[in-house]
C-alpha positions in Angstrom: 1.4 51.7 84.8 2.7 53.9 81.9 5.7 55.0 84.0 6.6 51.4 84.8 6.3 50.4 81.2 8.4 53.3 80.0 11.0 52.6 82.7 11.2 49.0 81.6 11.6 49.9 78.0 14.3 52.5 78.8 16.2 50.0 80.8 16.0 47.5 78.0 17.2 50.0 75.5 20.1 51.1 77.7 21.0 47.4 78.3 21.0 46.8 74.6 23.1 49.8 73.9 25.6 48.8 76.6 25.8 45.3 75.2 26.4 46.6 71.7 29.1 49.0 72.9 30.8 46.2 74.9 30.7 43.9 71.8 32.2 46.5 69.5 34.9 47.4 72.0 35.8 43.7 72.3 35.9 43.3 68.5 38.4 46.1 68.2 40.8 44.7 70.8 43.7 42.3 70.1 43.5 38.7 71.4 46.1 37.1 73.6 48.5 36.2 70.8 51.8 38.1 70.6 54.8 37.8 68.2 57.6 39.5 66.5 58.9 38.7 63.0 61.6 39.7 60.5 61.6 39.4 56.8 64.9 38.6 55.0 65.2 38.5 51.2 68.0 37.3 48.9 68.0 37.8 45.2 67.8 34.6 43.1 67.9 35.4 39.4 64.8 37.6 38.6 63.1 36.6 41.8 63.8 37.0 45.6 63.8 34.2 48.1 62.2 35.4 51.4 62.3 34.0 54.9 60.0 35.2 57.6 61.3 34.3 61.1 58.3 34.3 63.4 58.9 34.4 67.2 56.0 33.6 69.5 56.4 36.1 72.4 53.0 35.5 73.8 51.5 33.1 76.3 49.3 31.1 73.9 50.2 28.9 70.8 49.8 30.3 67.2 47.9 28.2 64.7 47.5 30.8 61.9 50.0 33.3 60.6 48.6 35.5 57.8 51.3 37.6 56.2 50.5 41.0 54.5 46.8 40.9 55.5 44.3 42.0 58.1 40.6 41.2 57.9 39.4 42.9 54.7 42.7 44.2 53.5 45.4 42.6 51.3 48.8 44.2 51.0 51.2 42.2 48.7 51.4 44.0 45.3 51.9 40.7 43.3 51.2 37.0 43.7 54.1 35.0 45.3 55.8 32.6 42.8 55.8 29.9 45.5 55.3 29.4 49.2 57.2 26.9 51.5 55.6 26.5 54.9 57.4 24.9 57.8 56.7 21.2 58.5 53.2 20.6 59.7 51.9 23.8 58.1 50.1 24.6 54.8 50.2 27.8 52.7 47.7 29.5 50.4 47.6 32.9 48.7 44.2 34.6 49.0 43.8 37.8 47.0 41.3 40.7 46.7 41.2 43.5 44.2 44.7 42.8 42.7 46.4 42.5 46.0 47.6 39.3 47.6 48.6 37.8 51.0 50.0 34.5 52.3 48.0 32.5 54.8 50.1 29.9 56.7 48.0 27.4 58.8 49.0 24.6 61.1 47.7 21.3 60.0 46.8 20.3 63.6 47.1 21.7 67.2 50.3 19.5 67.6 52.0 21.7 65.0 51.1 25.1 66.6 53.9 27.5 67.2 54.3 27.3 71.0 55.1 30.3 73.3 58.8 31.0 73.3 59.4 29.1 70.1 60.2 30.2 66.5 59.4 29.0 63.0 60.6 30.1 59.5 58.0 30.7 56.7 59.4 30.9 53.2 58.2 32.3 49.9 59.5 33.5 46.5 58.4 36.7 44.9 59.2 39.1 42.1 58.7 42.0 44.6 62.0 43.5 45.8 63.0 43.9 49.4 62.6 47.6 49.1 59.0 47.2 47.9 58.1 44.8 50.8 59.7 47.1 53.3 57.5 50.0 52.2 53.8 50.9 52.5 50.9 49.4 50.5 50.0 51.4 47.5 46.3 50.5 48.0 46.4 51.5 51.7 48.8 54.5 52.0 50.4 54.6 55.5 50.0 50.9 56.1 53.2 48.8 55.8 53.0 45.9 53.5 54.3 43.7 56.3 51.2 44.3 58.4 50.0 40.8 59.4 47.7 38.9 61.6 47.8 35.9 64.0 45.2 33.5 65.4 45.6 31.1 68.2 43.9 28.4 66.1 42.3 28.5 62.7 41.7 31.9 61.0 38.8 33.8 62.6 38.7 31.4 65.6 39.3 34.4 68.0 40.0 38.1 67.9 43.5 37.7 66.5 46.5 39.9 66.8 47.8 42.5 64.4 51.5 43.3 64.1 54.1 44.3 61.5 56.8 42.0 60.1 60.0 44.0 60.1 62.1 43.9 56.9 65.9 43.4 57.2 67.9 45.2 54.5 69.1 43.1 51.6 72.7 41.9 52.3 74.1 43.8 49.3 72.5 47.0 50.5 73.7 46.4 54.1 77.2 45.7 52.7 77.2 48.9 50.7 76.2 50.9 53.7 78.9 49.3 55.9 81.5 49.9 53.2 80.5 53.5 52.9 80.8 54.1 56.6 84.2 52.4 56.8 85.4 54.4 53.8 84.3 57.7 55.5 86.0 56.7 58.7 89.2 55.8 56.9 89.3 59.1 55.0 88.8 61.0 58.2 91.6 59.2 59.9 93.9 59.7 56.9 93.1 63.4 56.8 93.9 63.8 60.5 97.2 62.0 60.2 98.6 64.2 57.4 101.4 66.5 58.4 100.0 70.0 59.3 96.4 68.7 59.7 94.3 70.4 62.3 91.4 68.9 64.1 88.1 70.7 64.1 
């Protein structure tokens, strides 16, 4: 009898440990959502107007896009001055410990971002494009653009973590292009001079 009792208890403990392991493994995995996004900023006085272009590359709709946030961590260094969600969506700016985020939520399932489709999410901030392209000062090594998606409302499923990629500010991109063109022109001029030799 004692052997049977111990065997039963051992099986129950092993079953419980297996169930806990499976649950924790499932929690750490991403859900079926998939997306890519870019952040583009343009200076407007002392502020910057930002547009996030979100492309649903997955097979399920997206009902929540939470920028600069994953569960328990907030990455924006300052509160946005304003948010402008797309039609059919709302925006809020949850914060924790002096860091901020922007949660965009669809008002109904009819407004979800469907697979293969794109939406633009706008906000205004005093944070520069260089700042938002960098890492969080509170979480070193984590890009500020680290974000989360849910198929429906926030926390309705496992969600999907990804990074919104920053596009260089137009003035910076223009300076880089002008610099490269200037170097190329100088090299061509040098090679065309009488007596010039190629290396």
